[in-house]
N, C-alpha and C positions, 0 to 999 in steps of 0.2 A: 111137403113134409113139413109144417110150424116148427121151430126151436123152442126147447123150455124156456122160461124166465129166465135171464143173467145167464145163460147158458153160455160161453164163446165161443163166435164162427171155428172151422177150422180151421181155416188161412190163420189163424192169430194163436190157436192152441202149443205153438212151438216156441211162440215168442215170449218169453216170460221178462215181465220189468228187471227184474235183479240180475238176469242177464244182460241186457239194455245198460243197465247203471256198471255192469262190469266192462261192457266195453267202453263205455263211458271213461270209464278209470285207469284202464289199461291206454288209451288214446291220449290223455291230459299226461298220463307219467309219461310214455314216450316224449313227447313234447319237452315234458320238463326236463328230461334226461339234455335234450338237445341243445336246449337253450342252457343249460347249466353248463354246458359242455363249452359253447362259444364263450357264455362266461367266463370263463376258467383259461380261456387263451393268451388273457392277457398278465395272468400271472407266468412272471419269467420264472420261478422257482418250482413250481410243479401246475403245468397246464390240464392237469388230468384232478385236481385238485377236490372243488367240489362235486365232480361227479362221480372219483370214488365214494366220497362221503356220503352220496348220496345213495348208491348202488347198494353200500352196504346197506344203510337203513332200510332199504325196497326191500332186500333180502329177509330181514328182520320182520319186516311188515307184514308181506305175504307169510311168512309162517304163521304171526303171529294170524293172520286171514284163515288161514287152512284148520288150524285150532280150535278157533272161534266159530267157525263152519260148522264144526259136526259135533259142537256142544251140545245139552239139552238146556235148553233157556229155563225152561220151568225149575230143572236140578239147579240150576244155575242160582235162582234166585234166592237159596239158603243162605251164598255166601255173600248177599249183596250188603248190607251190614259190614263184612268184613273189609269188603273192597273200599265202600267208601271211609271206614273209621282208619286205614290205611292211606289212605288219599287227604283224609284231614291231618294227618298225623304228620303226610309228608308237606303239605301249606305251611303249616305250621315250624316244619324243621327251616324251611326253607329262608325264614324270615328272622334264624337265631347267627348271628354274626358267627364265623368259623365252619360254619355246617353249611349254611346256603351262600348260593355262589353268586356276586355280582357284576353282575357286567350293563357297564353306562351309567350305575345308581339306580339298577334293580334286582333284588333277591329272586328268582325265577327258577334257579337249575340245584340239582344235587347231583354229587358227583358221585359215582361208582367206577375207578379205576381210570382210562383216558373217557369214558364214556360221560357225557352230561344229558340229566333226563327233566325235560319240563313239567313239572307235578302239574301243574294248573290244566295241562292237556288232557291224563287221564282223569283230573278230580272233575272236567265238566262230563265225561261220560258215564263217572261215581255219580254225582248229581241227578242225569238223568235217570239213571239204572236204578237208582235209589226211590225216584218220585214217584216212575213208571210201578214198582211196587209197592208202597206206599199207596195211592190212589185206586190200585185195581184191588187193594184190599180194604179198601171205606168209599167205594163207589156208592154206595149207598146212603154215607153223610156226607157228598159232595158239597151240599149248600151246607152245611153246617158251616157256624163261623169257625169256631175251634177246631175241629177236625178237617175238615173240609179248606178252609183259609190258612187260618195261623201257624199251624204246624206244616203243613207243606211250604207255605214262605219263610217259615224260620230254616227249613232245609233249604232251602233259595239261597236267602240269605247269607245263609252259614259259610258258605261253600264261594260267592260271590265277593261276601267281607273281606276272608283272607288272603284271596286270587286279587283284589284294590289293593291291597296291604302291600303288597310284593313293590313298586305299584303297578299293577298292570289294568288300566282304565278300561281298554278295550275286550278284553276277556271276560272282566267282568261283568262288564255291560253285555255283552253274547251271552255269556252263564244265565244271566237274571232274566235278559228275553225269552230265552229257549225254555226255562222254568213258568215265568208266567203262560206261555203259549200253550205248554204243556194240559196246565191246571186248565186253562180256557180249555181245550180238547176234550180235556176230561168231565166239562161242563159244571165245572166252576161258576161260582157267580158272577155276571160281570159289575155289579157294581159292587165289590171288594175291591175285583181288579184292577179296575180301572182308578179306584186308588190307590193302590199299592203301586201302579205305575205310573201316577204325579208324582207319590212320594219319593220313588226310586229317581225320577226324574230330574226332582229339587234336590235331592240328597248328590245328585252327579255333578250338578250346577255349580252347586257350594264346595264340592271338590275340587274342580275345575278354578273356581274364582278366588280359592285359597290356595293356589299350586300357582305360582309366579310363571312357572314354565310353562304350563298346560292353555294357560289363560292368555300367552305373548303367542303361542301356536293357534289357539282357535281364533284370538281379533287378527292375524295375521291372515287365514285362512278369507277372510272376507276381502282381503284385499291384495291376491295372487303376486298382478306383478309387482303391484307396489313394494310388495317384501319379496321378491326374487332371488335377491342377496342374503336373505338370512331369515325370516321364517318360515318361507313357502317355498326355499333354496330346493330340496327335493322334489316337490310336485311343479315348479317351472320346470325340472331340468326331463322330467317326467312329461310331458306339457311339449315340449320340446323334441323330444323321443318319438313322440307321437308324430307328429307334425314331420318329420325328419321321414318317417318309414313310408309316408304317405299310404298309396295300393300294395304296391309292391313290396316295401322294402328294401333294405340297401344292402342285404345278403348276411346271410351268417357268417361270426366273428368281424363281422364290417362295422357293427354300432360303434358309437365314439362314445356311451353311456358306460361302455363295460370297463372304461380307462378313468376311472377315478371320478367321474364326472358325475354320476350318480350313486350316495350312498344305500347300501344295502340293495345293490343291483339283484343280488342274487336272491334275496330271503321278500320282500315287503313287497318292493319294486319291479317284481321279476317282469310282469306284464307288459311296463315300458318299453322292457329288450323283447319281447315278441312285438309291441306294434312297432320301432325300429328297424328289427333286420328282418322279421318276415312281414310286416304289414297288415293291413287293415282285415286283407281276408283269414288270417291267422288269429286276428283278434276277436273279430265276429263269428269265427270257430270257437275259440274257448266258451263264447259266450252262451253261443246254443249249444253246447257240450253239456254245461251245467243247467241250462233249462230243458235240456234231454232230462239228465240225470235225475234232474227234480220232480219232473211230468212223471217220469218211470215209478217212481218213489212213491209219489201219490196214488198210483194205478195199483199200486204193490200195497199199501196200506186199507186196499177197500177185501184182501184176502182173511187180514186179521183174525184170530179168533175167539181173542181175547182182549179186555183193555189193558193187562197188563205188555202182552206183545206188540198192541198197536202204538200206545206211549212209546214203549221202546225202539221200534224202529222210526216212529216220527221225530225221536228226538236227535236219533241217527242222522236223519234225513236235513235237517236243522240244523245241526252241529256242520254240516256239511256245507247244503246252500246258502244259511246266513253269512258265513267266515266267508265263503268267495264272493258274496253278494258284499259286503265290506271294503275287502280288498280293491274288487275292482271298482267300486265306487270311492275310494279314496285314492287309488291310483289317476282315475282321470277324474282329479278334480270336483268329484259330488260330494264327497265327506270331509270334511276335516281329514290331517294327516294323523295318523293310529297303524301301528306295527302291527300288523297280523298277516301269518301266511297264506298264498294263494295254495286250498287243496291239490296236491297232486303233483304241483309243479316248481313252489316254493322249495329252494333248500333247508331241510331242518329235519332232524330224524326225530325226534318226541311227536311232531305234528302228524308226520308220516305213517310214527308206527299208530296212533290213534286212529288214523283216516283206511291202514289194513284192517284194524280190530272192526270198523263201524262196516265196511265192505264184507268182512265175516259175519257180520250179524244178517245184513240183506240176503248172503247165500245160505246160511242156516235159513232163515225163514221161508227162500224159495224152494228148499224140498220140503221144510214142514207144513206150509198150507195148501197144502195143493188143489184147493176150490176156495171160491166167494164164499164167505161167511152169510151171506147174503142169500147163496144156493142152497148152503144146508137149513137154514131155517124156513126155506121154501119148499121143500121137497119132504123135508120132518112135518109141515105144516097138511100135504097134500096125505101122507102115510095115515094123521090121525083123521084127517077126515072121509079116506076110502074105510 
């Protein structure tokens, strides 16, 4: 007996893409805890410093994941503008001296007692949430210049511009890129989107040229070995870490980079520690896990019942995948050095909290999206023809 079109085989019925995503996330998180503990060993005062902080944030992220997984996403749309307004206000407050917490020349954090929250992390989700809601409401006008291009582009630019003022070039570029991709997925005009991409690239180039530190970092990237004692010191140490680790690694806690040779070893460049201490097998494993997560996300998207939920989940998938891709590209020398966490692995509470919310949205839709929307349309058509 032949199967109905688009119906899944029985042996794959129990395998849900969102479940695959959860398994990948837990695997990456466990690896992150292991490497962070190794990075903490060199701290004489508290060898559990990074690990304990990450565990606390992991619990908070798990709670946020559970809460979001039980929400009604369609009901949550009622509060999209409230959420966006709070995040925009937060992005403005971090720029105010005395309110925003400055670290290494950048104002990105707000303090709530002993807790520091990086507002730009939640702002990325607010941008995606609001854009998905707006484009779903105006999907019949998506090719219109004003409603389908200028208004959503102003929304994207508003979030990206405030993040750029912190300054945070990497997060601003990531936010803008994800917004433009979502606009494309919604059916936006390629001509308008291409013009926006070129304009944004030109503005980013001007911003780099007029910032001596950024320009020096970019020029140094063009000759990594020649600038290994200055502009590309971090990248050069990361390359040495991969070379020292080889295939099998030097062993947990035995790496030299955690002993203050590599700055930001527990955050932006933690992938280099994995390469040095655990070797090529684990570095490839990290890449494979992110690739599986992305592929599972794409499979999951085919079940989306409407444009809003499709764009929301697509945005969540891009927030994880593009950030991971940028971090891996930076640490391996494929992209200019830019501080950006490796999802689920790097130390960083705000980003881990965001990741928990994103995973919660995947689990939420796993329950809500029971079967492919394409199958629904096929069966409806058969009923009508009958």
